[in-house]
Phi, psi and omega in degrees: 000118184282146180252144175285177183301302180301318179292330179290324181290321177296330177294315180293325181300314181299315182297325181285329174293329176289325178295322179300313182287330180284337168296317180295322190279352176263032176294153177246160173277117180251151184229143173302133183277340194257351185236126172286172183295315172251127170234122189278145178082011173257136175269344187229124183262133176287140178288129189261342182267125178220121173195164171275179170288145177275143173231153176213129182290147184271166177063033179286133188248010187283175186273318174279156181296150187268125183289133187252307185182188187221133167250139181209141183242148180299340183288332186283123182258002180085009187262010184078010184277348181249140180229148178253141176224149176243145176217158183120200176296122175077000177301137184070319178284310180248321175248140175239158181225130173290104196292344176273309190262336179084014176279137176248139179232151171258133186248359177237161172283126190260146175228118184294329183288340171276320175209125188276328182213161175233135174261130180233163179240139171253145183223140168238129196235152175276120195298324187277328187266337180064033180253149181293138173258348180220146178305149170290140181218154180267152169213161187248127171255111185259140177277120179278124187293143161227160183285087186241002179232127181273158177294151183224144175260092190294330188258004182275168356281161188255158177227140179207167177221152177211133176315131178293167186061019184284149177289165182294139174092012172294123182298134179254302185199156175244130184252151182224137179239142176249150176235121184283357182288173181285112181283359176268353187227119175065205183249015184297331179248008174277112193251144173234156185248148176207159186253131177260329185215135178128357180274166354269026184276322193224155175227169176227142175284129191299320186274323190262338183079010181278131184264144182217161175290142183235358172228149181280167168052038174286123194260133185286327185290341172268325177202119189254358185207141175228149184249122177246141170239117185248137180254151170228124187233137182269187185057033177051032172088000187288163169298132182103345177297156176266150187223161176219162184226158172212166182250152175219120182267108182255127178249129175275129181266157186282146165232159185277081186244010177232123176277157176294146173220119184289137183294337186226148181279339181207146177233154181221135181220146183253133184225141178286151176292342180281353179309119184300155165306139185079009177281153182271127175270315184204160166231132178233159180212131173268131188286135173224127184280345179292162180237163174066208184305326181293346172263359182287134183234171168226147182244142174210148172271118181270336181196169182122170182272357186245025177307313180275353183261328178241160175217151177243142175221173178247137180271117188289339173281312184259358185058033179265149164275122188252122178265124175233165180272138178250337177226159179295146176270144173224110179294327172301330181270315188214130178255357180203160177223155169231139191233129165264115190245143181237137172245131184215139170301142179272339177237109181253133174267124187295340181286349185236023170294344178289347187284345181121170185294139179272048178210167181205153177246152173207164181238136182238126175249130181246130177255126179266125189262136175291142171224160181279113179270153176287154176305156177246123175291146174298332178224146180277345174212127184256137177249128176220153179228149181208144183283149183285344180269003186294141177283166179303126172105351184295139178275122184266311183179180185228141171249157189217136174218161180218162173273125180281357175284168184295330179289342177037067178289146180302161182236130177252152187245152169201161177261124174298103181296343174298331177264357177220064189295333180266002176053053178282339185231163176229164174216138179284124186300331179257335177264334184082016179289129179257125183232154175289145178248337178219163174300141181252153179225113181292335182285341175279306182214115185276335186223132178246128175250107187248160175239125180261135176253130178248119181238147173300143178284330182276334178224091178303339185290338178263111185242130179249155185234136169233158190236129176240128171258115178251114177267134193263124182276141179278143171233158172284084182243010178232123186283160175285155178211179179298143177288334181204171174275113180273136167251097189254143181222147177234142185276155178290334179254024172307142184260157178294143179079011174277134183289124177245342181198134172247129190241163177216168182227164174223158182217126183298339183283165182229074180296157184296321183265014179087168182275150172217109188252150180237121185253144174196159177279149177295161183300329179292320184266359183296321186263019179293155183261359183262319185221154172228174180228138183237116179285120184275350176075004182235035189065016175232168176209157181242141174255133184235149174285151171247355178206176177241173176084038175284136184231129181291337178296329184270315177208117182266339182228140172239148182238118181250103178286122180247132182257125181241130176234138181261192181256017190289175180230107350293154181287142171245151188222166186203143167261130181236131188266130170258129181262121175242121190258141179280128181225158172276112195248156181271193191285338182273357179082022176270134183281140180255312180211148186235018185261124177292330179298345185291339178293332178272002176282152177299144176297143179085356178257127178268172181297326184288325182286321179298323182289330175298309180301316174302321178292325175295316181305311179301320179299319177294323184292320180299321182290324181294317178302316181292320185292313178305314177301322176290327184283330180282336189287130185250124186274141178239144182299151178288336190239137178298132176273143183284330183279346179283140180272104181298351184278000171297351176269359183278124180285128184257147172246154181275047178273138170274164173090186184283210186115194182292328182283357180277076184293349181285337176277338174210167183278108174297324181290331182289318181293319179296317181286331179053051176062012176254128183267126177259142190276327182233171188253152185278133179269140182288338188264012173265125183290155181303329181298315182286332176286328180293328179276341182237053188279151182288166184280131181257142171255103184276142175256135189304331183291161167065032190291328185292311181299312182303315183293317182303304186299319184296319174293321175295325175300314175300311186294327182293320181292329180261002180272119176291341187254001167306155170302169184297148192292353176252016177265168185266134179259128183242121185244128186262076176244122185256001184093170181261157172062047183286145181283342177290152177276180179281132180268003185299130171286338173297321182290324178298313183300311184289341176270010180055040173297149177257024174291129182254121179259015186286346181289346179297333178288346183271356188272001176110179179295337184293330187253011179304315182296324174289323175298324177288331181285308190253002177283169180241005184290180183290341179268014177291135179296328182234142183234000000 
């Protein structure tokens, strides 16, 4: 391989360095020739080991062990009587020594970045006695660095920001690379910086790594972000050095270098006149290329004829100017408005004032559109009064409304009946005159609040609303009466002139000057000898006694009619009756009892005691009746007893002779059972439904199958028939079986067949057969002919 001139010079320098190191590593151990190892009478022993530091290159890649150096003692005569040993860091594992020659070799690849030096101890021993012939001494093997580590940016990649429009040389950020090689030896760790990407906008200082701006007037609005690649190279940047790179993202931050500008010189918006107050009319925005606080603006109306009708505010999120209505619009009054609006930045940078004013103007024209509006009343609230004595049809007042539109359509009036459910008032549809429709009563409703509707004749959907408050004026149409229901008592021992009751009156009317009542006794009660009445002239009166010695036995209740007159015009009066009860009072005049019946009770017994006695008596009577009822009640066993004659339920007649009641001739139970034996007995307290579901098992005998099936069918019908007799009664079935050898004995068949059978002889059989003789005989007494 051919080497260049520079590379050849470096090669010669490295070769010379290696030769020097090799010579230094071959130092020998020397011993003083005039002094033995141990000298008697001497207090100071001269040091016998002398050598320099050993050096070995790192990262040796050869196949043979790397020669480090040689140890030699003056005692060694070369006859093999001396042996050398090593101890300490790396002895035997990394470094080995030839015990005969003292040559030291490294057996492994060494890395200075892992360990820069090793400390070992050398010893020379007599081979035969294995005793030291030289004192043990330490020496150091230092690892010589080579350039085997590239620079690294431990903090990369980097991000930084710099304001736009910054001057050239503005510092952006500093980058730092580190090299693991030995900084004290050679240039392996000396780093220089360069920029590989990002020119011509930015530059980097080679020694410090500080990145600076390299171009003036970099505009964020044109480009706001740059990606730089920075290189760090050791060996002071010379050829053959190692390098590393990192990226730096530089963002231009915003400054207020752009004034706001409206995209248009004028705007026009149409709004209906019915738009409510505070509604948004329009949104306008001045364009500003800046961002954040540098783009914040304020808007204001600086001129125009709509200064008091409209206002403008800013939307903090979008920086738009919002135009809203402050007053109601009226197409008939004004059809358009013109506004001059200014937009200006709130934060201005003095460095850029030379770019022009940081504000702009535009014109906004607002056109008011006509809409069909509902009629408008001349007043939002009408107040009217009427007397409660007014007759039906009396005029109370008039309301008026008009169409505010240019067409001025006629208006028709009506009353919202939801506000006049009783229909007390009417209104003329054309004139708006309100009249009474029913008699009014102030005491029922003193004020009527009604809503009057006004609608356009041409467009009934347009409805205006007016409000009318009608106050009912009072007249004296209610007579006075007691203020409450009095419970008046008088003691039996009352004295003449004693006050027993103070009364007052109320009147539903409401006279302007207040109530004034006058009290007196009626003419019939004026001359009574028991009580008198005193008018207190303050709308109250006092009832007093005129005598003493009231007795309940003679009269327990007095009725005193009182005449009350009000001060109305005309005045009204009423008679109210005061009920006065005579009571037994204690020494303090407090009533104890007011019942006249109490005098017929035994002395010493109070009303409470008598009530307790009566309660005890009633309780005893109830107990006696309950016991008697329980004893009379006859309990029946729940299960039919086999020994009990179930025929006790059969209704008997005093008929003589045989027949079905002749129980001596055959066993009635045998016919009922029909040769069917039941395993269990029937309970009386079980309903037929439950019995039907849980019937006992039958042991059927092949005989009498017809009777068994017949009775079984009738039993099931009785169980489910709601009109059947009680389930614990005896059921009787007159079934004689099928296929009787005897012909029909029915007299109906005989008659229908024109039989000449004569049954007149039955009348000769006695009175018992007279009924049959009458039915089937042909004599004059026959029922049928």
